[in-house]
N, C-alpha and C positions, 0 to 999 in steps of 0.2 A: 370699287368701294372703298377699302380701305385708303387709298391714296387721296380719294375726294375727303373723308373725313380727316384726314392728316392736314389736309391743305386748309381745311375748314377751322381746324383748332389749332393752328400754329400761332395765327397773330393773337390768338386770346393767352397762349403760354407767355408771348414777348411783352404782353402788357401787365401780365401778373408779377413779372420780378421785379425787386427793387433792390437795389445795392446799398449796402452800409460800409462806411469807412471804419476798419479797426486799425489800431494800432501796433506796429510790427512786433512789439514786445507782447503783446496779449497773443498775436498768432503764432508767436515761436513758442510760447507758453503752452498754448493749446496743442499744437503740434509735438511737443516734446511730451506732454501728458499722453496724447495718444500714442507715442511710440513706447512710453514706459507700460502703458496698458496693453499692448501689442506683446511686448516681451514677458509681461507677468504672464499673460494668457498661453503663450508658448510654452514657457517653462510648467504652468499648471497642467497644460495637457501632455506634456511629458510624464509629468508626475502621476498622474491619472493612468497614463497608459502603464506605466511601470507598476503601480498598485495593482491594475486589473490583472497584468501577468502575474505578479506575486500572490494574488488572490487564486488563479487558475492552478499555480503549483502548489498553493495549499491544499486546495481541492484534490489534486491527484495524489499527494502525499497522503491526504486523509483516506482515499480509496486503496492505495497500497497497504496502509496501516491496518486496515479493516481486513483486507486479503491476508496480510501475514497472520493477524490474530485467528483468523479462520483457519489458516493453514497450522498453527501452532496449537490449536486445540484439536483437529484432526491427528496431528503428530503425536500429542499428548495420549489420545485415545488408541492409535495404533501401538504405541509402546507400552501402554498398559495391557492390551490385548496379548502382544508377545510376552510380556513377562509372564502373564497367566498361562500362556501354551508352556514357557518352559518350566514353570511349577508342576503342570499337569505332566509334561515330560519326565522330569525328576523323580515324580512320584511312581512312575512305571518302570524306568530303565535303571534307575541308580539305587535300587534295594540290593543289600548286601547277599541276599540268597539268590540273587539272577546273575552274578557274577560266575565266570566259568571255573575259576580256579576254588571256589567255595564248593562247586560240586564235585570236582575231582577230589579234594581232600575229605570232603563228606563220604563219597564213593569208597575210597581207600580205606576210611575209617570204619565205615559200617561194614566191609569186607574183613577186616582185621579181628574185629569184636565178635563177628558171625563164626569164622575161625576158631576163635578162643571159646565161645559159646558151643559149637559142636564137638570141640575136643575135650572140654570138661564133661560134656554129658554123655558122651560114649564109654561103655565100660573097657576097662583096660585088662 
């Protein structure tokens, strides 16, 4: 069926074609314009591909920056919690009366004072 249709339409295509004579200078100018446009198109397609790559790099960089900011905020929060823990630990641990040498000196002094008080209160 296709071949039959092709054979019937083939003579019509041959009758419809006309040839026009153009000067060689016009043809050379036309083909030069086509070559120029083809070169410009290839350059612009390369530029478009580079810009698309740059855009994806900027999007990746934006995501990384937002992730870094999120982690920075978490780091600041954790460091503030650590400072609070150190402050509460200092309140408990580093009191002057909780040191061992203070207890030793206090015990020795209270013993000496107790001996003097008992010695003076006893009749001689």
